[in-house]
C-alpha positions as a Python dict, from the first residue, in 0.01 Angstrom:
ca = {
    (1, 'X'): (0, 0, 0),
    (2, 'X'): (-66, 54, -354),
    (3, 'X'): (188, 164, -582),
    (4, 'X'): (494, 157, -378),
    (5, 'X'): (655, -31, -679),
    (6, 'X'): (570, 203, -948),
    (7, 'X'): (753, 495, -961),
    (8, 'X'): (1129, 508, -1071),
    (9, 'X'): (1359, 621, -795),
    (10, 'X'): (1484, 916, -1011),
    (11, 'X'): (1303, 1218, -1094),
    (12, 'X'): (1187, 1331, -1409),
    (13, 'X'): (1096, 1675, -1510),
    (14, 'X'): (951, 1787, -1848),
    (15, 'X'): (826, 2141, -1912),
    (16, 'X'): (538, 2174, -2182),
    (17, 'X'): (510, 2530, -2310),
    (18, 'X'): (195, 2653, -2508),
    (19, 'X'): (179, 2601, -2895),
    (20, 'X'): (155, 2960, -3028),
    (21, 'X'): (199, 3128, -2721),
    (22, 'X'): (-12, 3218, -2447),
    (23, 'X'): (123, 3092, -2120),
    (24, 'X'): (433, 3291, -2038),
    (25, 'X'): (585, 3123, -1734),
    (26, 'X'): (466, 3418, -1506),
    (27, 'X'): (72, 3402, -1625),
    (28, 'X'): (-68, 3079, -1467),
    (29, 'X'): (211, 2840, -1514),
    (30, 'X'): (120, 2534, -1327),
    (31, 'X'): (335, 2257, -1145),
    (32, 'X'): (191, 1894, -1200),
    (33, 'X'): (304, 1613, -1006),
    (34, 'X'): (266, 1221, -1027),
    (35, 'X'): (477, 900, -926),
    (36, 'X'): (393, 643, -1185),
    (37, 'X'): (675, 620, -1440),
    (38, 'X'): (453, 364, -1659),
    (39, 'X'): (192, 656, -1695),
    (40, 'X'): (443, 967, -1723),
    (41, 'X'): (437, 934, -2143),
    (42, 'X'): (60, 938, -2153),
    (43, 'X'): (20, 1218, -1923),
    (44, 'X'): (291, 1439, -2079),
    (45, 'X'): (94, 1396, -2401),
    (46, 'X'): (-219, 1503, -2215),
    (47, 'X'): (-49, 1809, -2066),
    (48, 'X'): (100, 1878, -2399),
    (49, 'X'): (-275, 1899, -2552),
    (50, 'X'): (-418, 2108, -2251),
    (51, 'X'): (-129, 2350, -2302),
    (52, 'X'): (-209, 2376, -2673),
    (53, 'X'): (-602, 2396, -2600),
    (54, 'X'): (-550, 2664, -2338),
    (55, 'X'): (-201, 2838, -2347),
    (56, 'X'): (-145, 2760, -1995),
    (57, 'X'): (218, 2613, -1916),
    (58, 'X'): (271, 2292, -1735),
    (59, 'X'): (550, 2142, -1593),
    (60, 'X'): (542, 1783, -1513),
    (61, 'X'): (768, 1603, -1254),
    (62, 'X'): (744, 1226, -1174),
    (63, 'X'): (940, 1069, -855),
    (64, 'X'): (936, 740, -692),
    (65, 'X'): (662, 660, -417),
    (66, 'X'): (854, 760, -114),
    (67, 'X'): (1034, 1049, -248),
    (68, 'X'): (704, 1178, -378),
    (69, 'X'): (496, 1203, -62),
    (70, 'X'): (767, 1342, 149),
    (71, 'X'): (825, 1625, -116),
    (72, 'X'): (453, 1697, -129),
    (73, 'X'): (397, 1690, 262),
    (74, 'X'): (734, 1902, 273),
    (75, 'X'): (611, 2111, -3),
    (76, 'X'): (273, 2177, 196),
    (77, 'X'): (488, 2303, 495),
    (78, 'X'): (728, 2549, 281),
    (79, 'X'): (430, 2642, 56),
    (80, 'X'): (635, 2478, -281),
    (81, 'X'): (368, 2203, -324),
    (82, 'X'): (263, 2175, -678),
    (83, 'X'): (-51, 2321, -811),
    (84, 'X'): (-209, 1975, -901),
    (85, 'X'): (-75, 1636, -797),
    (86, 'X'): (-180, 1288, -810),
    (87, 'X'): (-353, 1202, -491),
    (88, 'X'): (-409, 891, -308),
    (89, 'X'): (-720, 774, -83),
    (90, 'X'): (-483, 681, 201),
    (91, 'X'): (-361, 1037, 204),
    (92, 'X'): (-626, 1290, 114),
    (93, 'X'): (-824, 1261, 448),
    (94, 'X'): (-541, 1411, 648),
    (95, 'X'): (-479, 1670, 377),
    (96, 'X'): (-837, 1793, 389),
    (97, 'X'): (-825, 1791, 786),
    (98, 'X'): (-490, 2008, 771),
    (99, 'X'): (-661, 2246, 504),
    (100, 'X'): (-391, 2155, 238),
    (101, 'X'): (-678, 2074, -70),
    (102, 'X'): (-918, 2309, -218),
    (103, 'X'): (-1279, 2190, -262),
    (104, 'X'): (-1306, 2134, -629),
    (105, 'X'): (-1698, 2232, -569),
    (106, 'X'): (-1595, 2579, -545),
    (107, 'X'): (-1384, 2587, -870),
    (108, 'X'): (-1586, 2669, -1190),
    (109, 'X'): (-1416, 2389, -1400),
    (110, 'X'): (-1424, 2099, -1171),
    (111, 'X'): (-1757, 2202, -1045),
    (112, 'X'): (-1935, 2173, -1393),
    (113, 'X'): (-1780, 1787, -1461),
    (114, 'X'): (-2046, 1526, -1477),
    (115, 'X'): (-1896, 1257, -1261),
    (116, 'X'): (-2157, 975, -1383),
    (117, 'X'): (-1893, 929, -1643),
    (118, 'X'): (-1669, 744, -1395),
    (119, 'X'): (-1687, 395, -1291),
    (120, 'X'): (-1956, 360, -1042),
    (121, 'X'): (-1857, 466, -672),
    (122, 'X'): (-1500, 604, -793),
    (123, 'X'): (-1607, 979, -778),
    (124, 'X'): (-1785, 931, -443),
    (125, 'X'): (-1456, 812, -277),
    (126, 'X'): (-1326, 1172, -309),
    (127, 'X'): (-1614, 1339, -106),
    (128, 'X'): (-1477, 1386, 217),
    (129, 'X'): (-1685, 1401, 558),
    (130, 'X'): (-1755, 1776, 487),
    (131, 'X'): (-1950, 1680, 182),
    (132, 'X'): (-1710, 1848, -51),
    (133, 'X'): (-1525, 1690, -347),
    (134, 'X'): (-1136, 1684, -338),
    (135, 'X'): (-1035, 1485, -617),
    (136, 'X'): (-1114, 1408, -996),
    (137, 'X'): (-1070, 1018, -1062),
    (138, 'X'): (-794, 915, -1274),
    (139, 'X'): (-817, 537, -1285),
    (140, 'X'): (-898, 236, -1086),
    (141, 'X'): (-742, -105, -986),
    (142, 'X'): (-796, -438, -885),
    (143, 'X'): (-592, -759, -781),
    (144, 'X'): (-546, -1079, -968),
    (145, 'X'): (-228, -1351, -1010),
    (146, 'X'): (40, -1296, -1245),
    (147, 'X'): (230, -1624, -1315),
    (148, 'X'): (533, -1770, -1510),
    (149, 'X'): (351, -1986, -1784),
    (150, 'X'): (672, -2207, -1839),
    (151, 'X'): (714, -2277, -1481),
    (152, 'X'): (341, -2363, -1443),
    (153, 'X'): (360, -2595, -1714),
    (154, 'X'): (664, -2757, -1570),
    (155, 'X'): (477, -2798, -1267),
    (156, 'X'): (169, -2981, -1464),
    (157, 'X'): (-58, -2699, -1372),
    (158, 'X'): (-272, -2533, -1634),
    (159, 'X'): (-449, -2184, -1637),
    (160, 'X'): (-781, -2362, -1574),
    (161, 'X'): (-644, -2517, -1274),
    (162, 'X'): (-543, -2173, -1151),
    (163, 'X'): (-908, -2033, -1236),
    (164, 'X'): (-1071, -2304, -1012),
    (165, 'X'): (-830, -2238, -701),
    (166, 'X'): (-1011, -2213, -359),
    (167, 'X'): (-883, -2059, -43),
    (168, 'X'): (-964, -2091, 328),
    (169, 'X'): (-755, -1980, 650),
    (170, 'X'): (-757, -2335, 800),
    (171, 'X'): (-553, -2531, 571),
    (172, 'X'): (-501, -2278, 245),
    (173, 'X'): (-748, -2505, 23),
    (174, 'X'): (-618, -2573, -319),
    (175, 'X'): (-463, -2250, -316),
    (176, 'X'): (-188, -2375, -68),
    (177, 'X'): (-185, -2692, -249),
    (178, 'X'): (-92, -2519, -584),
    (179, 'X'): (153, -2298, -395),
    (180, 'X'): (319, -2574, -245),
    (181, 'X'): (359, -2785, -563),
    (182, 'X'): (461, -2479, -749),
    (183, 'X'): (771, -2423, -491),
    (184, 'X'): (1108, -2605, -544),
    (185, 'X'): (1418, -2633, -328),
    (186, 'X'): (1782, -2635, -450),
    (187, 'X'): (1763, -2998, -508),
    (188, 'X'): (1473, -3003, -727),
    (189, 'X'): (1207, -3112, -467),
    (190, 'X'): (880, -2963, -468),
    (191, 'X'): (705, -2837, -158),
    (192, 'X'): (458, -3104, -151),
    (193, 'X'): (726, -3376, -157),
    (194, 'X'): (910, -3570, 105),
    (195, 'X'): (1246, -3418, 158),
    (196, 'X'): (1157, -3086, 63),
    (197, 'X'): (1425, -2832, 205),
    (198, 'X'): (1214, -2503, 334),
    (199, 'X'): (1542, -2357, 434),
    (200, 'X'): (1742, -2371, 57),
    (201, 'X'): (1431, -2257, -192),
    (202, 'X'): (1525, -2209, -528),
    (203, 'X'): (1171, -2105, -656),
    (204, 'X'): (877, -1990, -441),
    (205, 'X'): (520, -2095, -516),
    (206, 'X'): (410, -1728, -417),
    (207, 'X'): (607, -1419, -444),
    (208, 'X'): (609, -1160, -143),
    (209, 'X'): (582, -775, -171),
    (210, 'X'): (615, -716, 193),
    (211, 'X'): (366, -748, 497),
    (212, 'X'): (109, -494, 378),
    (213, 'X'): (81, -266, 669),
    (214, 'X'): (-284, -235, 784),
    (215, 'X'): (-409, -247, 414),
    (216, 'X'): (-249, -540, 270),
    (217, 'X'): (-381, -442, -82),
    (218, 'X'): (-163, -681, -282),
    (219, 'X'): (-38, -918, -25),
    (220, 'X'): (-340, -1045, 162),
    (221, 'X'): (-650, -827, 142),
    (222, 'X'): (-768, -1035, -178),
    (223, 'X'): (-778, -1341, 92),
    (224, 'X'): (-933, -1174, 387),
    (225, 'X'): (-1201, -987, 188),
    (226, 'X'): (-1357, -1344, 132),
    (227, 'X'): (-1378, -1435, 492),
    (228, 'X'): (-1651, -1151, 566),
    (229, 'X'): (-1379, -944, 751),
    (230, 'X'): (-1374, -587, 661),
    (231, 'X'): (-1101, -339, 801),
    (232, 'X'): (-1352, -86, 954),
    (233, 'X'): (-1680, -91, 1095),
    (234, 'X'): (-1805, 137, 772),
    (235, 'X'): (-1612, 244, 474),
    (236, 'X'): (-1568, 520, 368),
    (237, 'X'): (-1529, 730, 705),
    (238, 'X'): (-1509, 443, 965),
    (239, 'X'): (-1412, 516, 1346),
    (240, 'X'): (-1318, 159, 1434),
    (241, 'X'): (-1065, -89, 1302),
    (242, 'X'): (-1101, -499, 1337),
    (243, 'X'): (-752, -616, 1349),
    (244, 'X'): (-862, -815, 1655),
    (245, 'X'): (-1100, -1024, 1466),
    (246, 'X'): (-1051, -1373, 1500),
    (247, 'X'): (-1122, -1475, 1130),
    (248, 'X'): (-836, -1210, 1023),
    (249, 'X'): (-578, -1321, 1274),
    (250, 'X'): (-630, -1651, 1159),
    (251, 'X'): (-585, -1549, 799),
    (252, 'X'): (-256, -1369, 916),
    (253, 'X'): (-123, -1688, 1063),
    (254, 'X'): (-180, -1881, 777),
    (255, 'X'): (-6, -1625, 556),
    (256, 'X'): (270, -1637, 780),
    (257, 'X'): (339, -1982, 789),
    (258, 'X'): (382, -1993, 421),
    (259, 'X'): (741, -1840, 463),
    (260, 'X'): (774, -2126, 734),
    (261, 'X'): (690, -2380, 494),
    (262, 'X'): (936, -2234, 242),
    (263, 'X'): (638, -2162, 3),
    (264, 'X'): (702, -1789, 7),
    (265, 'X'): (1001, -1560, 67),
    (266, 'X'): (1090, -1466, 424),
    (267, 'X'): (1000, -1095, 466),
    (268, 'X'): (1347, -992, 557),
    (269, 'X'): (1446, -1123, 212),
    (270, 'X'): (1235, -878, 38),
    (271, 'X'): (1366, -545, 176),
    (272, 'X'): (1483, -344, -112),
    (273, 'X'): (1402, -594, -361),
    (274, 'X'): (1101, -586, -633),
    (275, 'X'): (881, -868, -654),
    (276, 'X'): (842, -834, -1006),
    (277, 'X'): (1210, -830, -1069),
    (278, 'X'): (1253, -1150, -898),
    (279, 'X'): (961, -1295, -1079),
    (280, 'X'): (1120, -1229, -1390),
    (281, 'X'): (1439, -1394, -1253),
    (282, 'X'): (1241, -1719, -1220),
    (283, 'X'): (1235, -1681, -829),
    (284, 'X'): (852, -1726, -787),
    (285, 'X'): (572, -1836, -1008),
    (286, 'X'): (291, -1654, -889),
    (287, 'X'): (252, -1303, -778),
    (288, 'X'): (-38, -1131, -638),
    (289, 'X'): (-53, -782, -769),
    (290, 'X'): (-235, -482, -892),
    (291, 'X'): (-365, -425, -1256),
    (292, 'X'): (-135, -99, -1252),
    (293, 'X'): (166, -355, -1315),
    (294, 'X'): (43, -525, -1581),
    (295, 'X'): (251, -348, -1804),
    (296, 'X'): (570, -421, -1592),
    (297, 'X'): (476, -794, -1566),
    (298, 'X'): (423, -856, -1958),
    (299, 'X'): (688, -642, -2041),
    (300, 'X'): (967, -897, -1935),
    (301, 'X'): (1151, -1011, -2251),
    (302, 'X'): (1252, -1379, -2140),
    (303, 'X'): (901, -1462, -1953),
    (304, 'X'): (574, -1594, -2091),
    (305, 'X'): (370, -1447, -1804),
    (306, 'X'): (-25, -1522, -1781),
    (307, 'X'): (-272, -1357, -1554),
    (308, 'X'): (-502, -1576, -1335),
    (309, 'X'): (-822, -1464, -1101),
    (310, 'X'): (-758, -1452, -742),
    (311, 'X'): (-881, -1772, -560),
    (312, 'X'): (-1234, -1797, -420),
    (313, 'X'): (-1256, -1828, -65),
    (314, 'X'): (-1492, -1904, 241),
    (315, 'X'): (-1764, -1668, 123),
    (316, 'X'): (-1788, -1854, -218),
    (317, 'X'): (-1666, -1555, -405),
    (318, 'X'): (-1339, -1396, -511),
    (319, 'X'): (-1255, -1055, -362),
    (320, 'X'): (-1047, -775, -456),
    (321, 'X'): (-942, -423, -275),
    (322, 'X'): (-1078, -138, -511),
    (323, 'X'): (-881, 158, -533),
    (324, 'X'): (-860, 458, -769),
    (325, 'X'): (-626, 763, -783),
    (326, 'X'): (-739, 1125, -826),
    (327, 'X'): (-585, 1457, -911),
    (328, 'X'): (-632, 1726, -634),
    (329, 'X'): (-558, 2119, -620),
    (330, 'X'): (-282, 2244, -344),
    (331, 'X'): (-477, 2491, -139),
    (332, 'X'): (-170, 2740, -168),
    (333, 'X'): (-183, 2759, -552),
    (334, 'X'): (-161, 3103, -710),
    (335, 'X'): (-368, 2989, -992),
    (336, 'X'): (-678, 2794, -856),
    (337, 'X'): (-893, 2834, -1148),
    (338, 'X'): (-631, 2725, -1390),
    (339, 'X'): (-535, 2433, -1182),
    (340, 'X'): (-911, 2345, -1198),
    (341, 'X'): (-900, 2340, -1562),
    (342, 'X'): (-624, 2126, -1540),
    (343, 'X'): (-764, 1880, -1322),
    (344, 'X'): (-1093, 1866, -1511),
    (345, 'X'): (-890, 1810, -1846),
    (346, 'X'): (-722, 1503, -1645),
    (347, 'X'): (-1030, 1374, -1570),
    (348, 'X'): (-1190, 1403, -1931),
    (349, 'X'): (-1244, 1150, -2227),
    (350, 'X'): (-980, 1345, -2433),
    (351, 'X'): (-697, 1270, -2178),
    (352, 'X'): (-821, 928, -2042),
    (353, 'X'): (-849, 798, -2365),
    (354, 'X'): (-486, 866, -2424),
    (355, 'X'): (-406, 700, -2118),
    (356, 'X'): (-635, 398, -2244),
    (357, 'X'): (-421, 378, -2554),
    (358, 'X'): (-104, 331, -2379),
    (359, 'X'): (-236, 24, -2208),
    (360, 'X'): (-86, 110, -1851),
    (361, 'X'): (-396, 126, -1621),
    (362, 'X'): (-765, 106, -1635),
    (363, 'X'): (-892, 476, -1657),
    (364, 'X'): (-1145, 598, -1453),
    (365, 'X'): (-1430, 695, -1718),
    (366, 'X'): (-1620, 386, -1799),
    (367, 'X'): (-1591, 413, -2186),
    (368, 'X'): (-1233, 487, -2144),
    (369, 'X'): (-1165, 170, -1925),
    (370, 'X'): (-1322, -27, -2203),
    (371, 'X'): (-1085, 138, -2442),
    (372, 'X'): (-808, 17, -2213),
    (373, 'X'): (-914, -338, -2200),
    (374, 'X'): (-945, -345, -2592),
    (375, 'X'): (-565, -198, -2602),
    (376, 'X'): (-428, -482, -2365),
    (377, 'X'): (-627, -751, -2577),
    (378, 'X'): (-463, -619, -2918),
    (379, 'X'): (-118, -674, -2725),
    (380, 'X'): (-224, -1033, -2665),
    (381, 'X'): (-281, -967, -2280),
    (382, 'X'): (-587, -1116, -2133),
    (383, 'X'): (-699, -852, -1842),
    (384, 'X'): (-1039, -1027, -1751),
    (385, 'X'): (-898, -1164, -1403),
    (386, 'X'): (-877, -803, -1327),
    (387, 'X'): (-1212, -692, -1495),
    (388, 'X'): (-1402, -940, -1357),
    (389, 'X'): (-1390, -822, -996),
    (390, 'X'): (-1587, -496, -1116),
    (391, 'X'): (-1819, -706, -1376),
    (392, 'X'): (-1920, -927, -1070),
    (393, 'X'): (-1918, -695, -776),
    (394, 'X'): (-1640, -891, -582),
    (395, 'X'): (-1464, -573, -468),
    (396, 'X'): (-1444, -364, -155),
    (397, 'X'): (-1314, -24, -76),
    (398, 'X'): (-959, 72, 21),
    (399, 'X'): (-1011, 191, 382),
    (400, 'X'): (-1069, 529, 390),
    (401, 'X'): (-1055, 723, 755),
    (402, 'X'): (-897, 973, 947),
    (403, 'X'): (-552, 929, 1107),
    (404, 'X'): (-409, 727, 827),
    (405, 'X'): (-38, 807, 856),
    (406, 'X'): (-65, 741, 1262),
    (407, 'X'): (-238, 387, 1194),
    (408, 'X'): (23, 324, 932),
    (409, 'X'): (278, 393, 1190),
    (410, 'X'): (142, 144, 1436),
    (411, 'X'): (22, -144, 1193),
    (412, 'X'): (338, -141, 969),
    (413, 'X'): (574, -279, 1245),
    (414, 'X'): (301, -477, 1414),
    (415, 'X'): (233, -661, 1060),
    (416, 'X'): (604, -687, 1009),
    (417, 'X'): (650, -874, 1316),
    (418, 'X'): (361, -1114, 1240),
    (419, 'X'): (467, -1202, 868),
    (420, 'X'): (830, -1223, 977),
    (421, 'X'): (751, -1498, 1229),
    (422, 'X'): (834, -1281, 1510),
    (423, 'X'): (497, -1239, 1668),
    (424, 'X'): (157, -1441, 1632),
    (425, 'X'): (-149, -1283, 1486),
    (426, 'X'): (-301, -1242, 1810),
    (427, 'X'): (-53, -981, 1864),
    (428, 'X'): (-254, -741, 1646),
    (429, 'X'): (-516, -704, 1930),
    (430, 'X'): (-277, -475, 2108),
    (431, 'X'): (-237, -300, 1785),
    (432, 'X'): (-567, -248, 1690),
    (433, 'X'): (-644, -101, 2059),
    (434, 'X'): (-388, 165, 1966),
    (435, 'X'): (-535, 220, 1628),
    (436, 'X'): (-891, 266, 1776),
    (437, 'X'): (-771, 496, 2047),
    (438, 'X'): (-692, 743, 1786),
    (439, 'X'): (-1066, 766, 1738),
    (440, 'X'): (-1168, 831, 2124),
}
């Protein structure tokens, strides 16, 4: 799932008070939470500007992904949740069903926002089944391949070679050929050479984030999305999942086999590890990951990093999951209108241009995203492998349905079993039956 690698493990809190007075801590002081440590400085600036403009004090808290969601959900129960918080597409349907979010259409500041400023389709994702809006978009993301340029060169591959890779679930196409050749065992033998020791690998051709649960956002969805397979019967608000599809299961069998072949780390070795950090240590050459990770990958001092597009699949096109975060208002806030003012400001060009200049994500506003691309370019980072998905229309939506936490409870262990080699992909048919039973 998106952003599990983002937040720092600790918690950072910053209280921002009004310039020249106005917010006094008792009058409409707001709490705002987010999980991405990389975006924290930009949003601290946004909140500081908001306080200066409105006189409304805001305290910003950032914490790691797991701590974040447990704190949010526990806060709903204890009525201590933040007034405004960064929300995720996988979470908000259940929050809406439980009455834990305010509809932004009912709040003056957010109801007045022109959503046409956002990248096409982003704003619509935050309209629930009841027809009301529960989030204003912050950013969007797609998937591409980060690569270690030196290790790529050592293997005799070029950036142009990576741009021309193809994939299929039968033999892996030229994508598997590249992954195999980029893998090197402890004796210096490459994965496509005789004598390669799959049990004693020094450098893996492809890194592994995890099994991907039921979404596979960074792990495998960029591949399965090229086969004609979709997570659900419709999206958003589908009521039938398709993990029993033969094409999907063939793709999962192929993916799991990479670890058996020694071309990708075994799942158990990734627990508690950062794929980006092991990449920086020279332990893998290619990493499929999201655009929100650009800053981390390009920020390592000792690694020359390039970015390549995802491979072309059986459809003849590339594919990437398309996701976007939003800010939402807690239903229990004591200051709904002031909270809506903050959400509207965070979703405005004034704030999203600040985020763009920081070059940490692609903001949701189209004009701001273009400024972010220019900021990356000024740093010498070519982000076109990410933006091309949007430009060419090769994206598909993160699956948005009811019962997300229950589905994750079923699919996370089921997918772990497949990717770890403990069960064949055909076992996902049983998991799929359990998932679909939730909608009966």
